[in-house]
C-alpha positions as a Python dict, from the first residue, in 0.01 Angstrom:
ca = {
    (1, 'X'): (0, 0, 0),
    (2, 'X'): (-304, 111, 197),
    (3, 'X'): (-269, 382, 461),
    (4, 'X'): (-539, 465, 716),
    (5, 'X'): (-487, 819, 849),
    (6, 'X'): (-676, 910, 1166),
    (7, 'X'): (-683, 1271, 1290),
    (8, 'X'): (-959, 1497, 1417),
    (9, 'X'): (-788, 1799, 1258),
    (10, 'X'): (-887, 1834, 888),
    (11, 'X'): (-567, 2026, 801),
    (12, 'X'): (-351, 1738, 925),
    (13, 'X'): (-550, 1490, 716),
    (14, 'X'): (-514, 1715, 412),
    (15, 'X'): (-135, 1730, 457),
    (16, 'X'): (-110, 1352, 496),
    (17, 'X'): (-332, 1301, 191),
    (18, 'X'): (-111, 1533, -15),
    (19, 'X'): (201, 1344, 93),
    (20, 'X'): (78, 996, 7),
    (21, 'X'): (-221, 997, -231),
    (22, 'X'): (-12, 974, -549),
    (23, 'X'): (167, 658, -441),
    (24, 'X'): (-65, 485, -193),
    (25, 'X'): (-430, 407, -136),
    (26, 'X'): (-555, 645, 133),
    (27, 'X'): (-840, 617, 382),
    (28, 'X'): (-895, 931, 590),
    (29, 'X'): (-1108, 937, 904),
    (30, 'X'): (-1164, 1200, 1175),
    (31, 'X'): (-1213, 990, 1490),
    (32, 'X'): (-1109, 680, 1674),
    (33, 'X'): (-1460, 543, 1635),
    (34, 'X'): (-1448, 590, 1256),
    (35, 'X'): (-1104, 427, 1246),
    (36, 'X'): (-1228, 118, 1430),
    (37, 'X'): (-1529, 95, 1195),
    (38, 'X'): (-1297, 109, 889),
    (39, 'X'): (-1065, -150, 1043),
    (40, 'X'): (-1356, -394, 1071),
    (41, 'X'): (-1400, -374, 692),
    (42, 'X'): (-1040, -367, 569),
    (43, 'X'): (-690, -406, 708),
    (44, 'X'): (-444, -136, 601),
    (45, 'X'): (-70, -177, 579),
    (46, 'X'): (-3, 131, 791),
    (47, 'X'): (-210, 340, 1032),
    (48, 'X'): (-106, 702, 1089),
    (49, 'X'): (-275, 770, 1421),
    (50, 'X'): (-327, 1094, 1611),
    (51, 'X'): (-323, 1051, 1988),
    (52, 'X'): (-545, 1334, 2111),
    (53, 'X'): (-897, 1294, 1971),
    (54, 'X'): (-1239, 1330, 2131),
    (55, 'X'): (-1408, 1001, 2215),
    (56, 'X'): (-1178, 705, 2156),
    (57, 'X'): (-822, 837, 2152),
    (58, 'X'): (-527, 706, 1953),
    (59, 'X'): (-382, 509, 2244),
    (60, 'X'): (-703, 307, 2274),
    (61, 'X'): (-729, 258, 1896),
    (62, 'X'): (-371, 128, 1893),
    (63, 'X'): (-444, -113, 2179),
    (64, 'X'): (-747, -248, 1991),
    (65, 'X'): (-544, -292, 1674),
    (66, 'X'): (-283, -488, 1867),
    (67, 'X'): (-552, -702, 2033),
    (68, 'X'): (-686, -816, 1694),
    (69, 'X'): (-492, -1110, 1546),
    (70, 'X'): (-605, -1014, 1192),
    (71, 'X'): (-406, -693, 1229),
    (72, 'X'): (-79, -833, 1364),
    (73, 'X'): (114, -709, 1059),
    (74, 'X'): (-31, -356, 1057),
    (75, 'X'): (233, -93, 1126),
    (76, 'X'): (111, 184, 1359),
    (77, 'X'): (277, 524, 1353),
    (78, 'X'): (154, 761, 1621),
    (79, 'X'): (155, 1122, 1495),
    (80, 'X'): (90, 1352, 1789),
    (81, 'X'): (133, 1698, 1931),
    (82, 'X'): (213, 1531, 2263),
    (83, 'X'): (590, 1499, 2270),
    (84, 'X'): (694, 1441, 2631),
    (85, 'X'): (883, 1118, 2695),
    (86, 'X'): (589, 984, 2898),
    (87, 'X'): (356, 1045, 2600),
    (88, 'X'): (593, 868, 2362),
    (89, 'X'): (627, 579, 2608),
    (90, 'X'): (246, 551, 2637),
    (91, 'X'): (222, 522, 2258),
    (92, 'X'): (492, 259, 2241),
    (93, 'X'): (339, 69, 2534),
    (94, 'X'): (7, 65, 2346),
    (95, 'X'): (183, -112, 2060),
    (96, 'X'): (290, 164, 1820),
    (97, 'X'): (580, 84, 1591),
    (98, 'X'): (690, 448, 1578),
    (99, 'X'): (600, 783, 1736),
    (100, 'X'): (632, 1111, 1544),
    (101, 'X'): (578, 1445, 1716),
    (102, 'X'): (388, 1729, 1547),
    (103, 'X'): (478, 1942, 1377),
    (104, 'X'): (649, 1669, 1181),
    (105, 'X'): (910, 1691, 909),
    (106, 'X'): (720, 1581, 596),
    (107, 'X'): (1023, 1421, 431),
    (108, 'X'): (1101, 1221, 745),
    (109, 'X'): (741, 1101, 771),
    (110, 'X'): (743, 986, 407),
    (111, 'X'): (1075, 809, 463),
    (112, 'X'): (940, 642, 778),
    (113, 'X'): (626, 520, 601),
    (114, 'X'): (832, 385, 312),
    (115, 'X'): (1073, 209, 548),
    (116, 'X'): (781, 54, 742),
    (117, 'X'): (633, -73, 420),
    (118, 'X'): (957, -231, 304),
    (119, 'X'): (1048, -378, 645),
    (120, 'X'): (962, -743, 704),
    (121, 'X'): (662, -803, 928),
    (122, 'X'): (737, -907, 1281),
}
């Protein structure tokens, strides 16, 4: 399974890499712009997407993923420090499959990724 992790905070990317690199192919990028460039070249199974980033934010990246028919089966998990109900709703409205608030429980994130991967595509 290929995971694209998008976060402008290097520590968060390092944590995500540590969690998944032994069992999944990982692509790590630090901006929405870099994520969109990677998505033009390859389609991951799952995108772990920070919301608050300079430039193109996670909400816009998610909307662009959902607007691309080639990516209809990509699972998007928003991983954000923004945890108010309105923030979660904005992520879901943009097309996210799940929304995880930071700081996240590492075991729960791994379980969520694994359950997304094993779930049938909708």
